[in-house]
C-alpha positions in Angstrom: 0.1 0.0 0.0 1.5 3.4 -1.0 4.0 2.0 -3.5 1.8 1.4 -6.3 3.5 4.3 -8.3 7.0 2.9 -7.9 8.2 0.5 -10.9 9.4 -2.7 -10.7 13.1 -3.6 -11.1 16.1 -1.4 -11.5 13.5 1.6 -12.4 12.5 1.6 -8.7 16.0 3.1 -7.7 15.5 6.4 -9.6 12.1 6.3 -8.5 12.4 5.9 -4.8 15.3 8.7 -4.8 13.0 11.0 -6.4 10.6 11.3 -3.4 11.9 12.3 0.3 10.0 9.0 1.5 12.0 7.1 -1.1 15.3 8.4 0.2 14.5 7.4 3.7 13.8 3.7 2.1 17.1 4.0 0.5 18.8 5.0 3.7 17.5 2.4 5.6 18.5 -0.2 3.1 21.9 1.0 3.1 22.3 1.3 6.9 20.7 -2.5 7.2 23.5 -3.9 4.9 26.2 -1.7 6.7 25.4 -3.3 9.9 24.6 -6.7 8.6 28.3 -6.6 7.0 29.6 -5.4 10.3 27.8 -8.0 12.3 28.9 -11.0 10.0 32.3 -10.5 9.3 35.4 -12.3 10.2 36.9 -10.2 13.2 40.0 -10.6 15.1 38.3 -10.1 18.2 35.5 -13.1 17.7 38.2 -15.8 17.7 36.3 -17.5 14.6 37.7 -18.0 11.5 35.6 -18.6 8.3 36.0 -22.3 6.6 35.4 -20.7 2.9 35.0 -17.5 1.6 31.6 -16.5 2.1 31.1 -18.3 5.4 29.1 -15.7 7.4 28.9 -18.0 10.5 30.1 -15.4 13.6 30.0 -18.1 16.5 26.6 -16.7 17.9 24.3 -19.2 16.7 25.4 -23.0 16.7 22.6 -25.8 15.9 25.7 -28.5 16.0 25.7 -29.4 12.5 29.4 -29.8 12.6 28.7 -32.7 14.7 26.9 -34.6 12.1 28.0 -36.9 9.3 27.5 -36.3 5.9 24.4 -38.7 5.8 22.7 -37.1 8.7 23.3 -33.6 7.0 21.6 -34.5 3.5 18.6 -35.8 5.2 16.7 -32.8 5.9 17.7 -31.7 2.4 16.4 -34.7 0.6 13.0 -34.6 2.8 12.3 -30.9 1.7 13.2 -31.7 -2.0 11.1 -34.9 -2.2 8.6 -34.3 0.6 9.3 -38.2 1.5 10.6 -39.3 4.9 12.8 -42.1 4.8 
């Protein structure tokens, strides 16, 4: 509601920048992305080393997936993709 005049795709960027409300939306998007990058980066004070490029785990939340073997890790993916239980 209220965004019916904003086009889809890349044309939305200039349309958002044209209004004051749109500028606030762009500022919120920018601040969120900066905050997410800072919170999920590999920092020296976290004592957490990324295992691969793009590994944004910061040690704050661990579901214990590292303790499972490969067959157990693949079971949820198999269930969700096929909709069947073993």
